[in-house]
C-alpha positions in Angstrom: 82.3 100.5 74.1 83.7 98.9 77.3 81.3 98.9 80.3 82.5 101.6 82.8 81.1 99.6 85.7 83.9 97.1 85.5 86.9 99.3 85.2 89.0 98.8 88.3 92.4 99.7 89.6 95.0 96.9 90.3 94.2 96.9 94.1 90.4 97.0 93.5 90.6 94.1 91.1 92.7 92.1 93.4 90.4 92.7 96.3 87.3 91.7 94.3 89.0 88.5 93.1 90.0 87.6 96.6 86.4 88.1 97.8 84.9 86.1 94.9 87.4 83.2 95.4 86.2 82.9 99.0 82.7 82.0 97.7 81.4 78.5 97.5 82.8 76.7 94.3 82.1 76.1 91.5 81.0 79.7 91.0 81.0 81.8 87.9 84.2 82.1 85.8 86.1 85.3 86.6 87.2 86.8 83.3 90.0 89.3 83.8 90.2 91.8 80.9 92.0 95.0 80.3 94.8 96.8 78.3 98.1 95.2 77.6 100.9 95.5 80.1 98.8 96.7 83.1 99.6 93.7 85.5 97.1 90.9 84.7 99.8 88.2 84.9 101.3 89.8 88.0 97.8 89.7 89.6 97.3 86.0 88.8 100.8 85.1 90.2 100.1 87.0 93.4 96.8 85.2 93.8 98.6 81.9 93.2 101.2 82.6 95.9 98.5 83.6 98.4 96.3 80.6 97.7 99.2 78.1 97.9 98.8 74.4 97.1 95.2 74.7 96.0 96.2 77.1 93.1 97.2 76.0 89.6 98.7 78.8 87.5 98.9 78.0 83.8 100.3 80.2 81.1 98.4 79.1 78.0 100.9 80.7 75.7 103.9 78.9 77.2 105.7 76.0 75.5 104.1 73.2 77.6 100.7 74.6 76.6 101.5 73.8 72.9 101.8 70.1 73.6 99.0 67.6 72.9 96.9 66.9 76.0 97.7 70.2 77.8 94.1 71.2 78.3 93.0 67.8 79.6 96.0 67.6 82.0 95.2 71.0 83.4 91.7 70.1 84.3 92.5 66.6 85.5 95.1 68.1 87.8 92.6 70.6 89.2 90.1 67.9 89.8 92.7 65.9 91.7 93.6 68.9 93.9 90.0 69.7 94.6 89.3 66.1 95.8 92.5 66.0 97.9 92.3 69.5 99.4 88.6 70.2 99.2 89.3 73.2 97.0 91.1 74.2 93.8 91.7 77.4 91.9 92.6 77.3 88.2 94.4 80.5 87.0 94.5 80.5 83.2 96.7 83.2 81.8 96.6 84.2 78.1 93.7 81.8 77.7 92.7 83.3 74.4 95.8 81.8 72.7 94.2 78.3 73.0 92.1 77.2 70.0 88.4 77.4 70.7 89.2 78.5 74.2 85.7 79.8 75.1 83.9 76.7 74.0 86.3 74.4 75.8 86.2 76.5 78.9 82.4 76.4 78.8 82.5 72.6 78.6 84.8 72.3 81.6 82.7 74.7 83.6 79.5 72.8 82.8 81.3 69.6 83.9 82.4 71.1 87.2 78.8 72.3 87.9 77.3 68.9 87.1 79.8 67.1 89.4 79.7 69.9 92.0 83.5 69.9 92.1 84.9 72.8 94.3 87.0 74.4 91.6 87.2 78.2 91.0 88.3 79.5 87.6 90.0 82.8 86.8 90.9 83.4 83.1 92.9 86.3 81.8 94.3 87.4 78.5 96.2 90.3 77.0 93.8 90.6 74.1 90.7 92.2 75.5 89.0 92.0 72.1 89.4 88.3 71.8 88.3 87.7 75.4 85.2 89.8 74.9 84.3 88.1 71.6 84.7 84.6 73.0 82.8 85.3 76.2 79.8 86.8 74.3 79.7 83.8 71.9 80.2 80.8 74.3 80.2 81.8 78.0 76.9 83.7 78.4 75.6 83.4 81.9 78.7 81.6 83.1 81.2 84.4 83.8 81.7 87.7 85.5 84.0 90.2 83.8 86.5 92.4 85.6 88.5 95.0 83.7 91.9 96.0 85.0 92.2 99.6 83.9 95.2 101.7 83.1 97.2 102.7 86.2 96.8 106.1 87.9 99.4 108.5 89.1 98.7 107.4 92.7 99.3 103.8 91.8 102.6 104.6 90.3 103.6 106.6 93.4 102.7 103.7 95.7 104.2 100.9 93.6 107.5 102.6 92.6 108.1 104.7 95.7 107.8 107.9 93.7 107.1 111.3 95.2 103.6 112.3 94.3 104.8 115.3 92.2 107.0 113.0 90.2 104.2 110.5 89.6 102.0 113.2 88.3 104.7 114.4 85.9 105.4 110.9 84.7 101.6 110.2 84.2 101.4 113.3 81.9 104.6 113.1 80.0 105.3 109.3 79.9 102.0 107.6 80.8 101.4 105.0 83.4 102.3 101.5 82.0 104.0 99.9 85.1 106.4 97.8 83.0 107.9 100.9 81.4 108.7 102.7 84.6 112.2 101.2 85.1 113.1 102.5 81.6 111.7 106.0 81.9 115.2 107.6 82.2 116.4 105.9 79.1 114.2 107.3 76.3 115.2 105.0 73.4 114.7 101.9 75.5 111.4 103.3 76.9 110.1 104.1 73.4 111.1 100.6 72.2 109.3 99.0 75.1 106.0 100.9 74.6 106.1 100.4 70.8 107.0 96.7 70.8 105.2 95.5 73.9 102.1 97.6 73.7 101.3 99.4 70.5 102.3 96.8 68.0 100.7 93.8 69.7 97.5 95.8 70.3 97.2 97.2 66.8 99.0 94.6 64.8 97.6 91.5 66.4 94.6 92.1 68.7 92.8 94.5 66.4 94.1 93.7 62.9 93.2 90.1 63.6 89.5 90.9 64.1 87.2 89.6 61.3 85.6 93.1 61.0 89.0 94.8 60.3 89.3 94.4 56.6 91.7 97.3 56.2 94.4 97.1 58.9 96.4 99.9 57.3 93.5 102.3 57.6 93.1 101.3 61.3 96.7 102.2 62.0 96.2 105.6 60.3 93.1 106.3 62.4 95.0 105.5 65.5 97.8 107.8 64.5 95.4 110.6 63.8 93.8 110.2 67.2 97.1 110.1 68.9 98.0 113.4 67.2 94.8 115.0 68.4 94.7 114.5 72.2 91.6 116.0 73.9 90.4 117.6 70.7 87.0 117.5 69.0 87.5 116.2 65.5 84.8 115.4 63.0 84.8 112.1 61.2 85.1 114.0 57.9 88.3 115.7 59.2 89.7 112.4 60.4 89.0 110.9 57.0 90.6 113.9 55.3 93.9 113.2 57.1 94.1 109.6 56.0 96.2 108.4 53.1 93.9 105.4 52.7 90.4 107.0 53.0 87.5 104.9 54.1 83.8 105.4 54.5 82.7 107.4 57.5 81.0 104.2 58.9 84.4 102.5 58.7 86.2 105.3 60.5 83.5 105.3 63.2 83.7 101.5 63.6 87.5 101.5 63.9 87.3 104.3 66.5 85.0 102.0 68.5 87.4 99.1 68.2 90.2 101.3 69.5 88.1 102.1 72.5 87.4 98.4 73.1 91.2 97.8 73.0 91.7 100.6 75.7 93.7 102.8 73.3 91.5 105.7 72.3 88.1 106.9 73.6 85.8 108.8 71.2 83.8 110.9 73.7 80.2 111.8 72.8 78.8 115.3 73.1 76.5 115.9 76.2 73.0 116.5 74.9 69.5 115.8 76.1 68.7 114.4 72.7 70.4 111.0 72.1 70.3 111.3 68.3 72.0 114.8 68.4 74.6 113.5 70.8 75.6 110.6 68.5 75.6 112.8 65.4 78.1 115.3 66.9 81.8 114.9 66.2 83.7 113.0 68.9 86.3 114.3 71.3 89.3 112.0 71.0 91.1 111.0 74.3 94.1 108.7 74.2 93.7 106.5 77.2 97.3 106.4 78.3 99.7 109.3 77.7 102.5 106.9 76.9 100.8 106.4 73.6 101.1 110.1 72.9 104.7 110.2 73.9 105.8 107.3 71.7 104.0 108.6 68.6 104.7 112.3 68.8 107.9 113.1 66.9 108.5 116.1 69.2 108.5 113.8 72.3 106.9 114.8 75.7 106.3 118.5 76.1 107.3 120.7 79.1 105.1 123.4 80.6 107.8 126.0 80.1 109.0 125.0 76.6 105.7 124.1 74.9 102.9 125.3 77.1 100.1 124.8 74.5 101.0 121.2 73.8 101.6 120.6 77.5 98.1 121.9 78.3 96.5 119.5 75.8 98.5 116.6 77.3 97.3 117.5 80.8 93.7 117.7 79.6 94.1 114.4 77.9 95.6 112.8 81.1 92.7 114.2 83.2 90.0 112.9 80.9 91.7 109.6 80.4 92.0 109.2 84.2 88.3 109.8 84.7 87.4 107.3 81.9 89.7 104.7 83.4 88.2 105.3 86.8 84.9 104.2 85.5 83.2 107.5 85.0 81.0 108.3 81.9 82.9 111.1 80.2 81.4 113.4 77.6 82.0 117.0 76.5 79.7 119.9 75.8 79.9 122.5 73.1 77.5 125.2 71.9 79.5 127.5 69.7 81.4 129.5 70.8 81.1 128.0 74.3 82.6 124.7 75.4 83.2 122.5 78.5 86.1 120.1 78.5 84.4 117.2 80.3 81.0 116.3 81.7 81.2 113.4 84.1 78.5 111.1 85.4 79.3 108.2 87.8 80.5 107.4 91.3 82.2 110.9 91.5 78.8 112.5 91.0 77.7 114.8 88.2 80.5 117.2 87.4 81.4 119.6 84.7 85.1 120.1 84.3 87.3 122.8 82.7 91.0 122.1 82.6 93.3 125.1 82.6 97.1 125.2 82.6 98.9 128.5 83.0 97.2 131.8 83.9 93.6 132.2 83.0 90.9 134.8 83.5 87.2 134.7 84.6 86.2 135.2 81.0 87.8 131.9 80.2 85.1 130.2 82.3 82.1 131.4 80.3 81.4 128.0 78.9 81.5 126.3 82.2 79.3 129.0 83.8 76.8 128.8 81.0 76.6 125.0 81.1 76.1 125.2 84.9 73.2 127.7 84.4 71.5 125.3 81.9 72.3 122.1 83.8 72.0 123.0 87.5 72.5 119.3 88.5 76.2 119.4 87.5 78.8 120.8 89.9 81.3 123.0 88.0 85.0 122.4 88.8 88.1 124.0 87.3 91.3 121.9 87.3 94.2 124.4 87.2 97.8 124.9 88.2 98.5 125.0 91.9 98.1 128.6 93.0 95.6 129.5 90.3 92.5 128.3 92.3 91.3 131.8 93.4 90.4 132.9 89.8 87.7 130.2 89.7 86.6 130.7 93.2 86.0 134.4 92.7 83.5 133.3 90.0 81.8 130.9 92.4 83.3 127.8 90.9 85.2 125.0 92.8 88.8 124.6 91.9 91.4 121.9 92.3 95.0 121.6 91.1 95.1 119.2 88.2 98.0 117.3 89.8 95.9 116.6 92.8 93.0 115.4 90.6 95.3 113.0 88.8 96.3 111.5 92.2 92.9 111.4 94.0 90.2 112.2 91.5 87.1 113.8 92.9 
């Protein structure tokens, strides 16, 4: 499971890198991870432009990087810049493409430290799995990891000059991949982009290439089942029952964990005071960007008027995914017949959340009220349609329009 402490927005990640690149060099390697197509290359190019002559941006998957001596030329050039200007910053994009990249980067960093050369290193890659694996094997103690998370609705509104209401609608119905935004009014091109630039590379290359994935077809099926069950509690046995190529429960659980490491699907644990009981409970599946729902659902994105039940599930999925991407620990609670959609712990505080779209009654909040009675440290909040807040407030529960939550969180 990816560490929630390091999931950052684009602006937060850029600010942290700026701050760390002002420290005395050589300092720790900055390893930039995250989902595909969320702006890692854009961020490196912005830093290169800001830093100017002291920066060396290198795309490790470009044609020049395939030539003999590329690695040696890169570091010799950085050393020359450091001596001449008193500072150098090496920005390595798609670094995982290079053979034995982690061991070679370790050797260069150790050499910089021994010689006290003022060179900063930022390494990024589109395969979060390969970056994580390489850093654990070779770079222990030499790097700091930053994770660029999926974008939020407010980030879309700011970057693409959208009205806030439009940004919220897009986040729910089409997801938040920034590269897909210019295609959002052309559904066939939009679908092709998400499928070919995000889903297929993540599933077909990043995950299927892992040594622990011996059955890539099964992995694809598990991803498809998860994408068809947004914000639903589904037992591993039920998931296995929907697969054409059935695997052991341990394999299903392992592949779900890999999907989370790749920022595709989170399998939320049940909130329980007993750890063993929490881990034994069935997971709640949350797809971490609603674009993945839209590209895989044969019915396409739902509307509140035309398909209110499916729209409600997509809204809940978007809200829980937003909290996960914002670095909160997200779980669910269930004691039949009562349930709470999400239990959050993190920088937003301790919060129990119920998501309601359309009209609802005080009786629909029984699970939230019972959880609050048993766990007084959690603040109950209902996320509902605008204008429906009074139903919750009459029950003594805070309420917030879910659209406002997707823009600003808690």
